[in-house]
Residue, then its C-alpha position, 0 to 999 in steps of 0.5 A: x668186068x662190066x663195061x663201066x668197071x673196065x673203063x674206070x680201070x682203064x682210064x685211071x691205070x693206063x698211062x698214055x692217053x692213045x693207050x687208054x683210047x685203044x684199051x677201052x674201046x677193045x673191050x667196048x664203046x661204052x668202056x672206051x667213052x668212059x675210059x677217055x673221059x676219066x684219062x682226060x679229067x686226069x690229063x685235065x690236072x695237068x694244066x694247073x700243076x704245069x703252069x705253077x711249075x713253069x712259073x716257078x721255074x721260069x721266076x727261079x731261073x730269071x733270078x738266077x741268071x741275071x742278078x739284076x733283074x726282078x724275079x717278075x721278068x719271066x714271060x707267061x708267052x714263053x712257058x703257055x702251052x699253045x697247043x692248049x688253045x687248038x683243043x679250046x678251039x675244037x671244042x667250041x667249034x663242035x659246041x657252037x657250030x653244027x656239023x653236017x650229018x655224017x661228019x661227026x661219026x666220020x671224025x669219030x671213025x677217022x680219030x680212032x683209026x689215027x690212034x691205032x696207027x700211033x699206037x702201031x707205030x710206037x710198037x713198031x719203032x720199039x728197039x727190043x735189043x736196046x730195051x733189053x740192054x738198059x737192063x732189067x731194074x728199069x724194066x722191073x721198076x716200070x713193071x711193079x710201077x704198073x702193077x701198083x698202080x692197076x691193083x690201087x685202081x682196082x681197090x679204090x673202085x671196088x672197095x671205095x666206090x663199090x663198083 
């Protein structure tokens, strides 16, 4: 696969963002950059879906728990994912405030290091015995879902996009 093809595949077929970063940058810097862009674009679509579902759920719970209250008695402050403001602030700062020379490359390297450490921590905390005891059905289901998603990504990429 080319850097472009692998970046598209990793960004669409790999589920976890840190895994996308690890897989993409393991292949190449160009593949990693594209994989991250594709994955973050996918992730961005979670925001409107999550907000709509959160509002729906809050309204439903408010109307079920207190029959006398109106359906609009939910709080946006309770359902809003506040970490999003941190991402927006970091984006604004990075866009409009010039960074001293070398800080951007240091932050990029530090970010890659932290993601590698997070992935290693996840792997080291995996309890293989508990995973196997959970049964073959969940493991098989996860494997089948991964295969279908991976193949769908490749088919779309080569048959539809003609990459």
